[in-house]
C-alpha positions in Angstrom: -23.6 29.5 -41.7 -23.1 29.7 -37.9 -19.5 28.6 -37.1 -19.3 25.3 -35.4 -16.5 26.3 -33.1 -18.7 29.0 -31.5 -21.6 26.5 -31.1 -19.2 24.1 -29.4 -17.7 26.7 -27.1 -21.1 28.1 -26.2 -22.8 24.7 -25.7 -20.0 23.3 -23.5 -20.3 26.2 -21.1 -17.8 26.9 -18.3 -18.0 24.3 -15.5 -17.1 26.9 -12.8 -20.0 29.1 -13.6 -22.4 26.2 -14.0 -21.5 25.0 -10.5 -22.0 28.5 -9.1 -25.4 28.7 -10.8 -26.3 25.3 -9.2 -25.2 26.7 -5.8 -27.5 29.7 -6.2 -30.4 27.5 -7.0 -29.6 25.1 -4.2 -29.4 28.0 -1.7 -33.1 28.8 -2.5 -34.0 25.3 -1.3 -31.8 24.7 1.8 -30.8 28.3 2.6 -27.6 30.1 1.6 -26.0 29.5 4.9 -26.2 25.7 4.2 -24.5 25.8 0.8 -20.7 25.9 0.9 -19.8 27.4 -2.4 -16.1 27.5 -3.2 -16.4 27.6 -7.0 -15.7 31.1 -8.3 -12.6 33.1 -7.7 -14.4 36.4 -7.1 -12.9 38.7 -4.4 -14.8 38.7 -1.1 -13.2 41.8 0.5 -14.1 45.4 -0.2 -12.1 47.6 -2.5 -9.6 50.0 -0.7 -10.9 53.3 0.6 -8.6 55.1 -1.8 -10.5 53.8 -4.8 -13.8 55.3 -3.5 -12.1 58.5 -2.6 -10.6 58.9 -6.1 -13.9 57.9 -7.7 -15.8 60.4 -5.6 -13.3 63.2 -6.5 -13.4 62.4 -10.2 -17.2 62.5 -10.2 -17.2 65.9 -8.4 -14.4 67.6 -10.3 -14.5 66.3 -13.8 -17.4 67.2 -16.1 -19.7 64.3 -16.9 -19.1 64.7 -20.6 -15.4 64.3 -20.1 -15.6 61.6 -17.5 -17.9 59.3 -19.5 -16.7 60.0 -23.0 -15.0 57.4 -25.3 -11.4 56.8 -24.5 -8.8 56.2 -27.3 -8.8 52.6 -28.4 -5.6 51.8 -26.6 -6.4 53.8 -23.5 -5.9 57.3 -22.2 -2.4 58.6 -22.8 -2.1 59.9 -19.3 -3.2 56.5 -17.9 -0.8 54.6 -20.1 2.0 56.9 -19.0 1.1 56.3 -15.4 1.2 52.5 -15.8 4.5 52.7 -17.7 6.0 54.9 -14.9 4.8 52.5 -12.2 6.2 49.4 -13.9 9.5 51.2 -14.6 9.9 52.4 -11.0 8.7 49.1 -9.4 10.5 46.5 -11.6 13.3 48.4 -13.3 12.2 47.7 -16.8 12.0 50.9 -18.9 8.5 51.0 -20.2 6.9 53.9 -22.2 3.2 54.7 -22.9 3.7 53.1 -26.3 4.2 49.7 -24.6 0.9 49.8 -22.7 -2.6 48.9 -24.0 -5.5 49.3 -21.6 -7.9 46.3 -21.5 -11.2 45.1 -20.1 -9.5 43.0 -17.4 -6.9 40.3 -18.0 -9.2 38.1 -20.1 -9.3 40.6 -22.9 -5.6 41.2 -22.6 -5.0 37.5 -23.1 -7.4 37.2 -26.0 -5.8 40.3 -27.7 -2.2 39.2 -27.2 -2.7 35.7 -28.3 -4.5 36.8 -31.5 -1.6 39.3 -32.1 1.2 36.9 -31.6 -0.1 33.6 -33.1 -0.6 32.6 -36.7 -2.8 29.7 -38.0 -1.3 26.3 -37.1 1.1 27.5 -34.4 1.2 26.2 -30.8 0.9 27.8 -27.4 2.4 25.9 -24.5 0.8 26.2 -21.0 2.0 24.8 -17.7 -0.7 22.6 -16.2 -2.8 23.2 -14.2 -4.1 26.3 -15.9 -7.1 28.6 -16.4 -9.5 26.8 -18.7 -10.2 29.9 -21.0 -6.6 29.8 -22.3 -7.7 27.1 -24.6 -10.5 29.2 -26.1 -8.3 32.2 -26.6 -5.6 30.1 -28.3 -8.1 28.3 -30.6 -9.8 31.6 -31.5 -6.3 32.8 -32.6 -6.0 29.7 -34.9 -3.6 27.9 -32.7 -3.4 24.7 -30.7 -2.9 24.6 -26.9 -0.3 22.2 -25.7 -0.3 21.2 -22.0 3.0 20.8 -20.2 2.6 18.9 -16.9 4.3 20.4 -13.8 5.9 18.4 -11.0 4.0 17.2 -7.9 4.6 20.6 -6.2 3.2 22.4 -9.3 6.6 23.8 -10.2 7.9 23.8 -13.8 9.3 20.5 -15.0 12.0 21.8 -17.4 12.5 18.4 -19.1 8.8 18.2 -19.8 8.7 21.7 -21.1 11.7 21.1 -23.5 10.0 18.0 -24.8 6.9 19.9 -25.8 8.8 22.7 -27.6 8.8 22.5 -31.4 9.3 24.8 -34.3 5.6 25.5 -34.2 5.8 26.9 -30.7 5.1 30.7 -30.8 4.0 31.3 -27.2 4.2 29.9 -23.7 1.6 31.2 -21.2 2.8 31.5 -17.6 0.4 32.2 -14.7 2.2 32.8 -11.4 0.8 33.0 -8.8 -1.2 30.2 -10.3 -4.9 29.6 -10.7 -5.8 26.9 -9.5 -2.8 25.6 -7.5 -1.6 28.8 -5.8 2.0 27.9 -6.8 4.5 30.7 -7.4 7.5 30.1 -9.8 10.8 30.9 -8.2 13.4 33.3 -9.7 15.6 30.3 -10.5 12.7 28.6 -12.4 12.1 31.7 -14.4 15.8 32.1 -15.2 15.9 28.4 -16.4 12.8 28.9 -18.5 14.3 32.0 -20.1 17.5 30.2 -20.9 15.7 27.3 -22.5 13.5 29.6 -24.6 16.4 31.7 -25.8 18.2 28.5 -26.8 15.2 27.1 -28.7 14.3 30.4 -30.3 17.9 30.6 -31.8 17.6 27.0 -32.9 14.2 27.5 -34.6 15.0 30.9 -36.1 12.0 32.8 -34.6 11.1 34.3 -31.3 9.1 32.4 -28.6 7.1 34.8 -26.6 6.1 34.5 -22.9 2.6 35.7 -22.0 2.8 36.4 -18.3 -0.7 36.3 -16.9 -0.5 37.9 -13.4 -3.8 39.1 -12.0 -2.7 37.6 -8.6 0.7 39.2 -8.4 0.0 41.0 -5.1 -1.8 38.0 -3.5 1.2 36.2 -2.0 1.9 35.2 1.6 4.9 35.4 3.9 8.2 36.3 2.2 7.4 34.8 -1.2 8.9 36.7 -4.1 7.0 36.8 -7.4 9.7 37.3 -10.2 8.8 40.0 -12.8 9.2 37.9 -15.9 9.9 40.7 -18.3 13.1 41.5 -16.3 14.3 38.0 -17.1 13.2 37.5 -20.6 12.9 40.2 -23.2 10.2 38.6 -25.4 7.6 38.8 -22.6 4.1 40.4 -22.7 2.8 41.2 -19.2 -0.9 40.9 -18.7 -2.5 42.4 -15.6 -5.9 43.0 -14.0 -7.1 45.2 -11.1 -9.9 42.7 -10.4 -8.1 40.9 -7.6 -5.7 43.5 -6.2 -8.4 46.2 -5.9 -11.4 43.8 -5.6 -12.9 45.2 -8.8 -13.9 42.2 -10.9 -17.0 43.9 -12.2 -15.3 47.0 -13.4 -13.3 45.1 -16.0 -10.0 47.1 -16.0 -6.5 45.9 -16.8 -3.7 46.3 -19.3 -1.1 44.5 -21.3 2.5 45.7 -21.5 4.9 44.8 -24.3 8.5 44.5 -23.3 10.3 47.5 -24.7 13.1 45.1 -25.8 10.9 42.4 -27.5 11.6 41.3 -31.0 9.5 43.1 -33.6 8.2 45.4 -31.0 6.6 47.9 -33.4 4.9 45.1 -35.4 3.7 43.5 -32.2 2.2 46.8 -31.1 0.4 47.3 -34.4 -0.9 43.7 -34.1 -2.1 44.3 -30.6 -4.0 47.4 -31.8 -5.4 45.4 -34.8 -6.4 42.5 -32.6 -8.1 44.8 -30.1 -10.0 46.4 -33.0 -11.0 43.0 -34.6 -12.2 41.6 -31.3 -14.0 44.7 -30.2 -11.8 45.2 -27.1 -11.3 48.9 -27.3 -12.1 52.1 -25.4 -11.9 50.9 -21.8 -14.1 53.0 -19.4 -12.6 56.5 -19.2 -13.7 56.8 -15.5 -12.3 53.5 -14.3 -9.0 53.9 -16.2 -8.4 57.2 -14.4 -9.4 55.7 -11.0 -7.2 52.6 -11.5 -4.2 54.8 -12.5 -4.3 56.6 -9.2 -4.5 53.3 -7.3 -1.4 51.7 -8.9 0.4 49.8 -6.1 -2.6 50.0 -3.8 -4.4 46.8 -2.7 -7.5 45.8 -0.8 -6.9 44.2 2.7 -5.6 40.9 1.3 -4.5 39.8 4.8 -8.0 38.4 5.1 -7.2 35.9 2.4 -4.3 34.6 4.4 -6.6 34.0 7.4 -8.8 31.9 5.1 -5.8 30.1 3.6 -4.4 29.1 7.0 -7.8 27.8 8.2 -8.7 25.9 5.1 -5.3 24.4 4.6 -4.7 23.4 8.2 -8.2 22.0 8.8 -8.4 20.0 5.6 -4.9 18.7 6.1 -5.7 17.6 9.6 -8.7 15.7 8.2 -6.4 13.8 5.9 -6.9 15.6 2.6 -3.7 16.0 0.6 -2.9 19.5 -0.8 0.2 21.6 -1.4 0.1 24.8 0.7 -0.4 27.7 -1.7 2.0 30.5 -1.7 -0.3 32.9 -3.6 -3.7 33.6 -5.2 -6.7 32.4 -3.2 -7.1 28.7 -4.1 -6.4 25.3 -2.6 -5.8 22.5 -5.1 -6.7 19.3 -3.3 -5.9 15.8 -4.4 -9.1 13.9 -4.8 -9.3 10.8 -2.6 -9.5 7.8 -4.8 -8.1 9.8 -7.8 -11.5 10.6 -9.4 -12.1 14.3 -9.2 -15.5 14.1 -10.8 -16.7 11.4 -8.4 -15.3 13.4 -5.5 -17.1 16.6 -6.6 -20.4 14.7 -6.8 -20.0 13.3 -3.3 -19.1 16.8 -2.1 -22.3 18.1 -3.7 -24.3 15.6 -1.7 -23.1 17.5 1.4 -23.7 20.9 -0.3 -19.9 21.5 -0.7 -19.2 22.9 -4.2 -15.7 22.6 -5.5 -14.4 22.4 -9.1 -12.9 19.3 -10.7 -9.3 19.6 -11.8 -10.1 18.2 -15.2 -11.3 21.7 -16.1 -7.7 22.9 -15.4 -5.9 20.2 -17.3 -5.1 18.3 -14.1 -7.5 15.4 -13.5 -7.4 13.9 -10.0 -7.5 17.2 -8.2 -10.2 19.7 -7.2 -10.0 23.5 -6.7 -11.4 25.2 -3.6 -11.6 29.0 -3.9 -11.1 30.4 -0.4 -12.0 34.0 -1.4 -15.2 33.7 0.6 -16.3 34.9 4.0 -14.2 33.3 6.8 -17.4 32.0 8.4 -18.3 30.0 5.4 -15.1 28.0 5.7 -15.7 27.4 9.4 -19.3 26.3 8.8 -18.2 23.9 6.0 -15.7 22.0 8.2 -18.2 19.5 9.6 -19.4 18.7 6.1 -15.7 18.2 5.0 -15.1 16.0 8.0 -18.0 13.8 7.1 -16.7 13.6 3.5 -13.3 12.7 4.7 -14.8 9.9 6.9 -16.7 8.5 3.8 -13.3 8.2 2.1 -11.7 6.6 5.1 -9.2 9.4 5.6 
């Protein structure tokens, strides 16, 4: 029998991709320059030159058989060693290759680690707003996703977090910089979360793991600091993707890193390997693993995103839209006038503005605008946003 959960997940679809598909069809009718698509968080800047230089050298100096062969399930030993060395030198946590599992982007890292850490009937907490696919990954692992509302600035509400913790809690997922709000947790917030989880883990008699989902780590603005959570809390698994920092979403390359001090480290590593095997997330591209390893710490020209952020935030704020200025990532999370995000998105669509309702992120009453688009698209969209603001009497 076909499992009902897969039918449900497959039939419901992903609202972000459905809106993007609508935008592509609409562009055929009115022209792509007249559709203001802010739906998908896909990088709009080129990968750095170093990536192409490394790729070119690999293709010229490594035999095709070796370059395109199967990698070991957990990744090439040399690449895992390079990642461990980079994390150790950058953040001061002593990683080894035996802590690193190479993945097909952050999404497979999340699916693997949640399957590895959760048992049937356990709960995973997530700070809302959050990436919608977390719910799928948790439910696939046999768990239940529990939403924890943040405060009005999208920072952690410790009282709300403590109220949601129970003996069934096995994991809390933290995404900072955050998709969709762009919020970055402060070092003090991370310390407070760590203290709370240590207290509750001792009370419950079992570890509570943090899964730190950080594909946007380098995408921060000004002097904002992104705390490295494993340096604050031993039972942390760090999940990373090169999709945003190197503008390589299609290459599907990332990794997860178990904290070397985590409880039951060896069992957790075995579970990660087992989960990767069961889910089919093994043997990441040999060529792209090697290229990514040589580009650790390198980024595309992310200053362009700051230009987009400044324009989108200032222009929409001046029109009367209410949004918290993001410190990271490449999203604006706008409070929907009237409080109905679905109705707002429909009105926006009438003006060929495509944004995503916050309901999809566990935060009704808001909409997400992805500003990782050409600067000119934001400029061209402003008259349409102005007309939308006037309709709402802003």
